[in-house]
N, C-alpha and C positions, 0 to 999 in steps of 0.2 A: 652785413657787409660794411656799413658805416655806422658803428654804434654810437658815435657822438652826434649824429644827425637824426632829426625826426623825419618822418615820411614826407611831411610838407616841405622841409628844407631840401630833401633829395629831389622832389618833383620840381621845385623852384630852380634848382641847379640844372636839371635836365632841360627845362623850358628855356632858361637863359642860354644854354649852349645851342639849342635848336634855333633860337632867334638870331644869334650871331652867325650861325652856319647859313641860315636863309639869306642873310644880308650879303654874304660873300658870293652868292650865286646870282645876285642881281647886277644888271649892267650899270655902269657909271661912266661919265666922261669928265674930263678936266674943265672946271669953270674958271673963276678968277684966281690969280696967283695968291698963295697963302704964305709960304715960307720956303726956305731952302732946307734940304735934309743935311745930315752930317757929312755927306759927300759933295755938297754944294749943288746938288741937282734940285731944280725947282719942283715944289709940291703945290698942287692946285686943289681948291675945294672941289669935291665931287658934285656933279649935277646929274640928274636923271632919276631912275627908279630907286637906286640904292640910297641916294640922299633923301628922297621923299620918304622911303621906308624908315630911315633913321629918325627923321623928324616926327613922323606919326608914332613910332614906337615910344619915343621919349614923351610925347604928349599924353598918350594913353597910360603909360606907366606912372607918370606923375599924378595923373588924375586918379588912378587906382590907389596909389599910396596915400593920397589925401583922403579918399573915402575910408581907408583903414585907420586913419587917425594920425598919420605922419604929416605934421604941419609944414615941414620944409624938406621935402624929398629931393634927392639929387637925381638927375636924369639917368636912365638905364645905360645908355650909350653916351658917355660924357664928352668925348673928344670929337672934333670935327672929322668927317670922313675925307681923307686926303688921297690924291692919286698923282702919279707921274704922267706926263703927256704921252709917253710911249707905251704906257701900260693900260691903255683904254681897253675896257672889256665889255 
């Protein structure tokens, strides 16, 4: 189906998609102001289970990458999780 990818790469892609999907189902609330979006609406750093999940995912991903020999891995989820006030979930 994907001749350019190894089985390991396909499993990694599926796992990455599952981790991102899991995060979208976790609740979050707006914390401190971060920036305004392109429409001028304020965006806030997320707090709650979704933010904690993101922090722990990055921590463990970086640890695993270092164990595999990557001396300077980038976090799996590199940007801050941002929410609008009216979009609390």
